[in-house]
C-alpha positions as CSV (number, residue, x, y, z in Angstrom):
1,M,-68.4,-56.8,-48.0
2,G,-66.0,-54.1,-46.6
3,S,-63.0,-56.2,-47.6
4,K,-64.4,-56.7,-51.1
5,K,-64.9,-53.0,-51.5
6,K,-61.4,-52.3,-50.3
7,N,-60.0,-54.8,-52.8
8,I,-61.9,-53.2,-55.6
9,F,-60.7,-49.7,-54.5
10,N,-57.0,-51.0,-54.4
11,A,-57.3,-52.5,-57.9
12,V,-58.9,-49.4,-59.4
13,F,-56.3,-47.2,-57.6
14,L,-53.4,-49.3,-58.8
15,I,-54.6,-49.2,-62.5
16,A,-55.2,-45.5,-62.3
17,V,-51.8,-44.7,-60.9
18,F,-50.2,-47.1,-63.4
19,G,-52.1,-45.4,-66.3
20,F,-51.1,-41.9,-65.1
21,T,-47.5,-43.0,-64.7
22,I,-47.3,-44.3,-68.2
23,W,-49.0,-41.2,-69.6
24,S,-46.8,-38.7,-67.7
25,I,-43.6,-40.4,-68.7
26,F,-44.2,-41.3,-72.3
27,S,-46.5,-38.4,-73.4
28,G,-44.9,-36.6,-76.3
29,K,-42.0,-39.0,-76.5
30,D,-40.9,-41.0,-79.6
31,L,-41.5,-44.6,-78.5
32,G,-39.5,-46.0,-81.4
33,I,-36.3,-44.1,-80.4
34,I,-36.8,-45.0,-76.7
35,W,-37.1,-48.7,-77.6
36,K,-34.1,-48.5,-79.9
37,Y,-31.9,-47.4,-77.0
38,T,-33.5,-49.7,-74.5
39,K,-32.6,-52.7,-76.6
40,T,-28.9,-51.8,-76.4
41,A,-28.8,-52.9,-72.7
42,Q,-26.7,-56.0,-72.3
43,L,-28.7,-59.0,-71.3
44,R,-26.2,-60.4,-68.8
45,Y,-26.5,-57.4,-66.6
46,L,-30.3,-57.5,-66.8
47,L,-30.3,-61.1,-65.7
48,L,-28.0,-60.2,-62.8
49,G,-30.5,-57.5,-61.9
50,V,-33.4,-60.0,-61.8
51,A,-31.1,-62.3,-59.6
52,C,-30.7,-59.3,-57.2
53,V,-34.5,-59.0,-57.0
54,V,-34.9,-62.7,-56.1
55,T,-32.1,-62.4,-53.6
56,F,-33.7,-59.3,-52.1
57,I,-36.9,-61.3,-51.5
58,W,-34.9,-64.2,-50.2
59,G,-33.3,-61.8,-47.6
60,E,-36.6,-61.3,-45.9
61,S,-37.3,-65.0,-45.8
62,I,-34.0,-65.5,-44.1
63,I,-35.0,-63.0,-41.3
64,I,-38.4,-64.7,-41.0
65,Y,-36.8,-68.2,-40.7
66,Y,-34.2,-66.9,-38.3
67,M,-36.8,-65.2,-36.1
68,M,-39.2,-68.2,-36.1
69,R,-36.3,-70.5,-35.0
70,T,-35.4,-68.1,-32.3
71,L,-39.0,-68.3,-31.0
72,N,-38.7,-72.1,-31.1
73,H,-41.2,-72.4,-33.9
74,K,-40.2,-74.9,-36.5
75,V,-40.9,-73.8,-40.1
76,K,-39.4,-74.9,-43.4
77,A,-37.1,-72.4,-45.2
78,M,-39.1,-72.7,-48.4
79,R,-42.3,-71.8,-46.6
80,C,-40.6,-68.6,-45.4
81,Y,-39.6,-67.9,-49.0
82,L,-43.3,-68.2,-50.0
83,Y,-44.3,-65.9,-47.1
84,S,-41.9,-63.3,-48.5
85,F,-43.2,-63.5,-52.0
86,I,-46.7,-63.0,-50.6
87,G,-45.7,-60.0,-48.6
88,F,-43.9,-58.3,-51.5
89,F,-46.7,-58.9,-53.9
90,F,-49.4,-57.4,-51.7
91,S,-47.0,-54.6,-50.7
92,C,-46.5,-53.8,-54.4
93,V,-50.2,-53.5,-55.2
94,T,-51.5,-51.7,-52.1
95,P,-51.1,-48.0,-51.1
96,S,-48.2,-47.5,-48.6
97,A,-47.5,-51.3,-48.8
98,S,-50.3,-51.7,-46.4
99,G,-51.5,-55.1,-47.6
100,G,-48.3,-57.1,-47.3
101,Q,-48.2,-58.1,-43.6
102,P,-51.9,-58.9,-43.2
103,A,-51.6,-61.3,-46.2
104,Q,-48.5,-62.9,-44.7
105,I,-50.2,-63.3,-41.3
106,Y,-53.2,-64.9,-43.1
107,Y,-51.1,-67.5,-44.8
108,M,-48.9,-68.1,-41.8
109,K,-52.2,-68.8,-39.8
110,K,-53.1,-71.4,-42.5
111,D,-49.7,-73.1,-41.6
112,D,-50.8,-73.1,-38.0
113,I,-48.4,-70.4,-37.0
114,P,-50.1,-68.5,-34.1
115,I,-51.0,-64.9,-34.9
116,P,-49.1,-63.4,-32.0
117,V,-45.9,-65.2,-33.2
118,S,-46.3,-64.0,-36.9
119,T,-47.2,-60.5,-35.8
120,L,-44.1,-60.3,-33.5
121,V,-41.8,-61.5,-36.3
122,L,-43.3,-59.2,-39.0
123,M,-43.3,-56.3,-36.7
124,I,-39.5,-56.7,-36.1
125,V,-39.1,-57.1,-39.9
126,T,-40.9,-53.8,-40.5
127,I,-39.0,-51.9,-37.8
128,T,-35.6,-53.0,-39.1
129,Y,-36.8,-52.3,-42.7
130,K,-37.7,-48.8,-41.9
131,F,-34.8,-48.2,-39.6
132,V,-32.3,-49.1,-42.4
133,L,-33.8,-46.5,-44.6
134,V,-33.6,-43.9,-41.9
135,V,-29.9,-44.8,-41.2
136,I,-29.0,-44.5,-45.0
137,G,-30.9,-41.3,-45.4
138,L,-29.4,-39.6,-42.4
139,A,-25.9,-40.9,-43.3
140,V,-26.2,-39.2,-46.8
141,L,-27.4,-35.9,-45.3
142,I,-24.8,-35.9,-42.5
143,F,-21.8,-36.8,-44.5
144,K,-23.0,-35.1,-47.7
145,P,-20.9,-36.9,-50.3
146,A,-20.2,-34.2,-52.9
147,H,-21.3,-36.0,-56.1
148,V,-24.4,-37.5,-54.5
149,M,-25.6,-34.2,-53.1
150,T,-25.2,-32.6,-56.6
151,Y,-27.3,-35.3,-58.2
152,L,-30.0,-35.0,-55.4
153,E,-30.2,-31.2,-55.8
154,P,-33.4,-31.2,-58.0
155,V,-35.3,-33.4,-55.6
156,K,-34.0,-32.3,-52.2
157,F,-37.6,-31.5,-51.0
158,W,-38.7,-35.1,-51.6
159,C,-35.6,-36.5,-49.9
160,Y,-36.1,-34.4,-46.8
161,L,-39.8,-35.2,-46.7
162,G,-39.1,-38.9,-47.0
163,I,-36.5,-38.8,-44.2
164,A,-38.9,-36.8,-42.0
165,L,-41.8,-39.3,-42.5
166,N,-39.5,-42.3,-42.0
167,V,-38.0,-40.9,-38.9
168,F,-41.5,-40.1,-37.5
169,C,-42.6,-43.7,-38.4
170,V,-39.6,-45.3,-36.7
171,I,-40.0,-43.1,-33.6
172,A,-43.6,-44.1,-33.4
173,M,-42.7,-47.8,-33.7
174,F,-40.0,-47.6,-31.1
175,T,-42.5,-45.7,-28.8
176,L,-45.0,-48.5,-29.3
177,V,-42.4,-51.2,-28.6
178,F,-40.3,-49.6,-25.8
179,H,-42.9,-47.5,-24.1
180,P,-46.2,-49.3,-24.6
181,S,-47.9,-47.6,-21.7
182,L,-47.2,-44.1,-23.1
183,A,-48.2,-45.3,-26.6
184,K,-51.5,-46.8,-25.2
185,F,-52.3,-43.5,-23.3
186,I,-51.7,-41.5,-26.5
187,M,-53.8,-43.8,-28.7
188,V,-56.7,-44.1,-26.2
189,K,-56.8,-40.3,-25.9
190,G,-56.6,-39.9,-29.7
191,L,-59.4,-42.5,-30.2
192,R,-61.6,-40.7,-27.6
193,L,-60.9,-37.3,-29.3
194,L,-62.0,-38.7,-32.7
195,E,-65.2,-40.1,-31.1
196,H,-65.8,-36.8,-29.3
197,L,-65.5,-34.9,-32.6
198,H,-67.9,-37.5,-34.2
199,L,-65.2,-38.5,-36.7
200,L,-65.6,-42.0,-35.5
201,K,-68.7,-43.8,-34.1
202,K,-68.3,-44.8,-30.5
203,K,-67.8,-48.6,-30.4
204,P,-66.7,-50.6,-27.3
205,S,-65.2,-53.2,-29.7
206,R,-62.8,-50.7,-31.1
207,M,-61.3,-49.9,-27.7
208,E,-61.1,-53.6,-26.9
209,K,-59.2,-54.2,-30.2
210,L,-56.8,-51.4,-29.4
211,T,-56.2,-52.9,-26.0
212,R,-55.4,-56.3,-27.5
213,S,-53.0,-54.6,-30.0
214,M,-51.2,-52.9,-27.2
215,E,-50.7,-56.2,-25.4
216,Q,-48.9,-57.4,-28.5
217,Y,-46.5,-54.4,-28.4
218,K,-45.7,-55.4,-24.8
219,V,-44.7,-58.8,-26.1
220,T,-42.5,-57.2,-28.8
221,A,-40.8,-55.0,-26.3
222,S,-40.0,-57.9,-24.1
223,F,-38.5,-59.8,-27.0
224,F,-36.4,-56.7,-28.0
225,W,-34.9,-56.4,-24.6
226,S,-34.1,-60.1,-24.2
227,H,-32.9,-60.7,-27.7
228,M,-31.0,-57.6,-28.8
229,G,-28.4,-59.7,-30.5
230,V,-31.1,-61.3,-32.7
231,V,-32.6,-58.0,-33.6
232,F,-29.2,-56.6,-34.5
233,N,-28.5,-59.6,-36.7
234,A,-31.9,-59.0,-38.4
235,F,-30.8,-55.4,-39.0
236,L,-27.5,-56.4,-40.6
237,I,-29.4,-58.8,-42.9
238,T,-31.8,-56.0,-43.8
239,V,-28.9,-53.7,-44.7
240,A,-27.5,-56.3,-47.1
241,Q,-31.0,-57.0,-48.5
242,R,-31.7,-53.3,-49.2
243,V,-28.3,-52.6,-50.8
244,I,-28.7,-55.6,-53.1
245,L,-31.9,-54.1,-54.5
246,F,-30.3,-50.6,-54.9
247,F,-27.5,-52.3,-56.8
248,V,-29.9,-53.0,-59.7
249,T,-29.5,-49.4,-60.8
250,Y,-25.7,-49.8,-61.0
251,L,-26.1,-53.0,-63.1
252,T,-28.3,-50.9,-65.4
253,Y,-25.6,-48.4,-65.7
254,K,-23.1,-51.1,-66.7
255,A,-25.7,-52.7,-69.0
256,F,-25.6,-49.6,-71.2
257,G,-21.8,-49.7,-71.3
258,L,-21.3,-46.5,-69.3
259,K,-18.3,-45.6,-67.2
260,G,-17.1,-42.7,-65.0
261,V,-19.6,-42.8,-62.1
262,G,-18.8,-45.0,-59.1
263,M,-21.0,-47.8,-57.7
264,V,-21.3,-46.1,-54.3
265,D,-22.7,-42.9,-55.8
266,I,-25.3,-44.7,-57.9
267,V,-26.3,-47.0,-55.1
268,C,-26.7,-44.0,-52.7
269,C,-28.8,-42.1,-55.2
270,Q,-31.1,-45.1,-55.7
271,A,-31.3,-45.5,-51.9
272,M,-32.4,-41.9,-51.5
273,I,-35.2,-42.5,-54.0
274,S,-36.4,-45.3,-51.8
275,V,-36.1,-43.1,-48.7
276,A,-38.2,-40.4,-50.5
277,V,-41.1,-42.5,-51.7
278,D,-41.3,-45.2,-49.0
279,M,-43.9,-43.5,-46.9
280,L,-46.0,-42.0,-49.7
281,P,-49.5,-43.6,-50.2
282,L,-48.7,-45.0,-53.6
283,P,-48.4,-48.7,-54.6
284,G,-44.6,-49.4,-54.9
285,G,-44.0,-45.6,-55.0
286,M,-45.3,-45.8,-58.6
287,G,-45.2,-42.5,-60.5
288,I,-43.0,-40.6,-58.1
289,S,-40.2,-43.1,-58.2
290,E,-40.0,-42.8,-62.0
291,K,-40.0,-39.0,-61.8
292,L,-37.3,-38.9,-59.2
293,F,-35.1,-41.3,-61.2
294,L,-35.4,-39.1,-64.3
295,S,-34.4,-36.0,-62.3
296,I,-31.5,-37.6,-60.3
297,F,-29.9,-39.8,-62.9
298,L,-30.0,-37.3,-65.8
299,P,-26.4,-36.2,-65.3
300,I,-25.3,-39.8,-64.9
301,F,-27.0,-41.5,-67.9
302,G,-27.3,-38.4,-70.1
303,P,-30.3,-37.0,-72.0
304,T,-30.5,-39.9,-74.4
305,L,-30.2,-42.9,-72.1
306,T,-31.9,-41.6,-68.9
307,L,-35.4,-42.7,-69.9
308,P,-34.4,-46.1,-71.3
309,A,-32.3,-46.6,-68.1
310,M,-35.3,-45.8,-66.0
311,I,-37.4,-48.3,-67.9
312,V,-34.8,-51.0,-67.4
313,S,-33.9,-50.2,-63.8
314,R,-37.5,-49.8,-62.6
315,G,-38.7,-52.6,-64.8
316,I,-36.3,-55.0,-63.0
317,S,-36.5,-53.6,-59.4
318,Y,-40.3,-53.1,-59.2
319,Y,-42.2,-54.7,-62.1
320,S,-40.2,-57.9,-62.3
321,Q,-40.5,-58.1,-58.5
322,L,-44.3,-57.7,-58.9
323,M,-44.6,-60.4,-61.6
324,I,-42.3,-62.9,-59.9
325,S,-44.1,-62.3,-56.6
326,A,-47.5,-62.6,-58.2
327,I,-46.6,-66.0,-59.7
328,M,-45.2,-67.3,-56.5
329,T,-48.2,-66.0,-54.5
330,V,-50.4,-68.2,-56.7
331,V,-48.2,-71.1,-56.0
332,A,-48.3,-70.3,-52.3
333,H,-52.1,-70.1,-52.4
334,F,-52.4,-73.7,-53.6
335,R,-49.6,-75.0,-51.4
336,I,-50.0,-73.3,-48.1
337,G,-52.7,-74.9,-45.8
338,K,-53.5,-77.5,-48.5
339,N,-53.8,-80.3,-45.9
């Protein structure tokens, strides 16, 4: 029952956020003129953008396949691709991308992959995924490329907030992995405090669940220390994976026949949008991503093309990802665990 209520809430929340996003962006705008300029985008660049999205999803499947093989667990490459589609679909439709990994673990279990193995692999995927964003965000703020900082000026608050939240998340993850005893102490004390304040009911099962979870972090820590080369390789693949998705915005720039702004500047600006919205409790950063795009890229695309460019770029990087992942998730549902 609880799961059903949660699914209904997620669906209602997604529709509400999508409706508010559409209203806030297009309210008072001439849709005919917007569509007129949107149609001028060259199809070849749009198709390349969709190819980037598919490659982006493929990147995670490479990491999953690589990690599974490292753990001596044989799995087919196509199966890993399906796991990635499942993860991205549920991440796109749930707040803070919270539904992706539980769904992946569920389908991996149907393929007889032990939950400790899938949890370990996906935990490393998450850590490297977040860590790449932190590295990119800090690199931009440390080196302060002149053009990029100028474009980011209207949204500096969101950039700093995003970096702070991601840094906190990565530090928490590394604490859980590399110092599980300290993490367990903090979490047990925090749980008891919440129970003492009557914010949570006292349940022995909750403490047992927490203890089992901390044991998994010990396993992850052991893997990290003994396979640093493997984790570093996963990090490099993740860097390429993330940059490929950010590259969609540069393809959008080219699709409208624009020149004058370098690829690195555009990719960095798009990366900072991801850094800013990644930890916010919105499905796929919906709403805030569009607003930040319109603010940052106004000097790049100009007043006439910024909104059409946002529609094309966001349509490819998020909405096409959502639709492709949804279709492949249906395929996965009927194929995985069929026997």
